[in-house]
Each structure stands twice: as structure tokens, then as C-alpha cells.
C-alpha positions, 0 to 999 in steps of 0.5 A, a space after each residue: 499500499 502506498 504510504 500516504 494511503 496508511 498514515 493512521 499506522 504511526 498513530 499520534 506521532 508527529 508527522 509536522 511540526 510546524 515553527 509557529 507551534 502547529 503541530 499534526 500527527 499521523 493519525 490526524 494527517 489520516 482524518 484530514 484526507 478523510 475530510 477531503 475525500 467527504 467534500 470532493 468526491 470526484 477525481 478532481 484536479 486543485 490547484 496548491 499554493 505551497 508554503 512550509 507549514 503543517 497545513 501545506 504538506 497535511 493538504 498535498 498528503 490528503 489528495 494523494 491519498 484520495 485520488 486528487 490530482 494537486 499541481 504544486 506551486 509556491 504561495 509567492 508565484 507571481 500573480 499573472 503567472 497564476 492567472 495564465 496556469 489558471 485559464 489553461 488548466 482551469 482546475 476545481 478547486 484552490 488549496 491556499 494559505 488562509 491570508 490568501 482565501 480573499 484574494 480570489 473572487 467567484 470562490 466559495 470556502 469549503 474547508 478550513 484548517 491548519 492555516 489553510 483553506 480549501 476553495 471551490 471556484 467555478 465549475 469547469 468542464 470535466 476533463 478526464 485524468 489518466 488514471 495513474 496521475 498523481 501530481 503535477 510539478 513545474 519543471 526547474 526554472 519555469 515556475 510560470 511557464 505552463 509546462 508541467 511534469 506529470 508523476 504518477 502514483 507509481 513514481 512517487 511510491 517508488 522513489 520515496 522508497 528508494 530514497 529512505 533505502 540508500 539514506 537509512 530513514 527510520 522513524 527517529 528522523 527529524 529533517 528540518 526544511 531548508 527547500 520549498 516543498 514545491 520543488 522537487 527535491 524539497 518534495 522528495 524529502 517530505 515523501 521519503 520521511 513520511 514512508 518511514 513515519 520521521 517527524 518533519 520539522 517546518 520552517 520558512 525562516 532561511 538559513 542566515 536567520 537565527 531563528 531557523 537555527 534556534 528551531 534547529 536546536 530546539 526541536 533537535 533536527 537530525 538532518 537538512 538537505 540543500 542546493 550548491 547556493 544553500 552551502 555556499 551560504 552555510 559556509 559564509 555562516 560558519 558553519 563548520 564552527 556552529 554547535 549542532 549535536 543533533 545533526 547527522 546527515 546533510 545532503 546535496 542536489 539540485 547541480 554540482 558542487 565546486 569541488 573545493 567546496 565538495 570537498 570541506 564538507 565531505 571533510 568536515 563530515 568525517 571529522 564530525 562523524 556525520 553523513 554528507 550525501 550528494 545526490 543527483 536528480 530531476 522533476 522528470 525522475 520524480 526526484 532523485 536517479 543518482 546518490 554518492 554514498 557518504 563513505 566515498 564523499 572525499 574519495 570520489 570528490 565531485 562525483 554524483 555517484 551511482 544510480 539509486 536502489 531500483 535504477 540503472 545509469 548508463 551512456 549513450 554516444 551520439 548514435 545511440 550507442 552505449 558507452 562501455 569504456 571508462 572515462 569518455 563521455 556521453 549523455 547520461 540515461 536513467 531507468 527506473 519506475 521513478 521516471 515520470 510520464 512526460 509532460 503537460 502543455 495545457 489541459 487535454 494533456 492530463 489525459 496523455 498516459 506513460 510517454 516515457 516507458 521508464 527510460 530518460 534521457 537527462 540532457 546532462 553530459 557525464 563520464 563514468 570512471 573504472 569504478 562504475 561512478 559518474 560525474 556530470 560535466 555539463 549539459 547536452 545544450 550548454 554548449 557554444 561553438 566559438 572560433 569552431 572551438 565547442 566550449 562548455 558553459 558548466 565547465 567554464 562557469 566552474 573554472 571561475 568559480 574555483 578561481 575567484 571565491 569571492 564572487 558569483 557568476 553565470 555564463 551564457 550567450 549565443 555561438 561566437 558570443 561568450 557572455 560572463 556575468 559576474 558580481 564583482 564591479 570592477 573593471 580591472 576584475 572584468 578584465 581579469 577574468 577575461 584573459 583567465 578564460 582566454 589563457 585556460 581555453 586559449 581562445 581570443 580574449 575577445 571571444 568573452 564579453 564579461 560584464 558586471 550585475 548586481 546578483 546572479 538571477 536565481 530560483 527559489 531553489 537557488 538555480 541559475 535563470 539563464 533566461 533572465 541573463 538574455 535581457 542583458 546581451 547587447 
């Protein structure tokens, strides 16, 4: 049976504890889903405007349990983008924070609990939903795009079980939220811990807020997850000198850590007897596809690891043939039960079945070492031709970040015009970066257009929004 259908087996154990004081037990989660089942008797689509508070997660789990299909969106989503999604997908219901309920005209309040409201909006023409369709998420970096990832009940259960297995999760775990629940990585932490009956500590405070760390210590958090940007912040906050006796595990995904940063956190984990687990995933694979076992965190620095339990990773060349030699670059392909059904770009697409059949071409270029560990080297589409030379934008970024630790950077552009955006404002630094890249690549310095901007645009999950850099092009 799926984990969201057997919540009551953990009884009065706390499932969700909010910083504001709300606690929801596993039995209360079961009760909440039963309430929703009575209010929404048919299989319907509901938009959930998410916050990292117990009521938000409680609603999400309840919808899964009652075969109601949620689309998870940030409660901070731009209003125009939300209106666009509402007009395209025409849900019958909204599940929103209580303070937002008055923003939706022509809606009827059906239910209110734990700081959230269930609203019925104008009745829409019925659309048939594919039977195994469980959940809709936006693709990374496209929170306003109509393009959604269609996840199945099988996908969610399989990935939660796999993650719980390789992280050795049990009911004693107390993860603290550091990522939005509408982001695939943040959601995977919730799913895998609810599966084992753990207690999730929910806060909307950021890492730079003292209240976050007070809550962390008071509630004896055992783990957290972060994207590369999270770890950059942690280093600046002198994380290595913090007293966190309850912490056992910290995980990283959402992009490749600079090798130097990876090494520092791996060394800290080894010295303090904690687990540092680097992971690899995409929304299109529900969440996780690979992980680096913590005992290899130092030895295999820079690797995204091996396939998760139940999955397979392999490389293919440009002809589509499998690459078996070590250290040869090809496109990374993943196979497993967590590969999602496909995309949706309009309401009618919610009727579509499984278009991937368990196989995902990730779009990431990678190599595998002689021991079977994979290393991401860049995106298939993150290459430019500069004067006939193929330049990997991700690798260019990593070179700059390793050399200049005092600034952020991003690389983008078009063939024969590579833009390098840096957050250092000096003309001297721009020229320095230009000549540094010229020396590293052997290309003429005029191939690199170095521009200073106040900050690199990033998503809630800390991923660079390259499309927003286009406004700085000449």
C-alpha cells in the first residue's frame, strides 16, 4: 500500500511540527484526508499554493490519498503567471493559505484548517485524468510556464522507497525544511520521511536567520538538504564551527558543487562523524536518480555517484550506442520506476498516458570512472561554438568559481559570443576574468564578454535562471 494511504499506522506520533507551534500527528493527517474525501468525491484537479507549514503538506498528502491530483505552486508565485496557469488548466479547486483566500473572487470556502483553506472556483468542463496521474510539478526554473511534469502514483512511491533505503531512514529522523515543498528536491525529503513515520520540522525561516538555528536546536533536527547555493551560504555562516549535536546527515542536490566546496563539507562530515550525501536528480525522474554513498564523499569528490536502488544509469554516444569504456563522455540515461509519465502543456494533456516507459534521456553529459562512479561534465545544450571550438558553459563557470571565490558568476550567450556575468563590479576584475579564460581555453580574449551585474538571477531552489540573463545581451 502507498505510504500516503496508511498514515494512521503511526498513530499519535508527530508527523509535522511547524515553527509557529502547529503539530499534526499521523492520525490527524489521516483524518484530514478523510475530510477531503467527503468534500471532493470525484477525481479532480486542485492547485495548491505551497508554504513550508504543516497545513500545506497535510493538504498535499490528503489529495494523494484521495486520488485528487494537485499541482504544487509557490504561494509567492507572480499573480499574472498564476492567472495564466488557471486559464490553461482550469482547476475546480484551490488550496491556499488562509490569508490569501480573499484574493480569489467567485470562489466558495469549503473547508478551513491548519492555516489553509480549500476553495471551490467556477465549475469547469470535466476533463478526464489519466488513472495513474498523481501529481503535477513545474519543471526546474519554469515556475510560470504552462509546461508541467506529470508524476504517477508509482513514481512517487518508488522514489520515496528508494531514497529511504539508501539514506537508511527510520522513524527517529527529524529533517528540517530548507527547500520549498513545491520544488522536487524539497518534496522528495517530505515523501521519503513520511514513508518511514519520521517527524518533519517545518520552517519558512532562511539559513541566515537566527530563528532557523534556534528552531533547529530546540527541535533537535537530524538532517537537512541543500542546493549548491545553500552550501555557499553555510560556509559564509561559519557552519563548520556551529554546535549542532543532533545533526547526523546533510544532503546536496540541484546542481554540481564546486570541488573545493564539496571537499570542505566532506572533510567536516568525516571529522564530526556525520554523513554528507551528494545526490543527483530531476523533476522528470520524480526526484532522485543517483547518489554518492557518504563513505566515498572524499575519495570520489566531484562525482554524483551511482544509480539509486531500483534504477540504472548508463551513457550513450551520439549514435545512441551504449558507452562501456571508462572516462568517455556521453549523454546520461536513466531507467527506473520513478521516471515520470511525460509533460503537460495544456489541460487535455492530463489525459495522456506514460510516454517515457521508464527511460529518461537526462540531457546531462557525463563520464563514468573505472569504479562505476558517474561525473556530470555539463548540459547537452549548454555548449557554444566559439570560432569553431566547442565550449562547455558549465565547465567555464566552474573554472571561474574555483579561481574567484569572492564572487558569483554565470555563463551564457550564443555561438561566437560567450557572455560571462560576474557580481564583482570592478573593471580590473572584468579584464582579469577575460584573460584568465583566454589562457585556460586558448581562445582570443575578445571571445569573452565579461559583464558586471548586482546579482545572478536564481530560482527559489538556487538554480541560475539563464533566460533572465538574456536581457543583458548587447
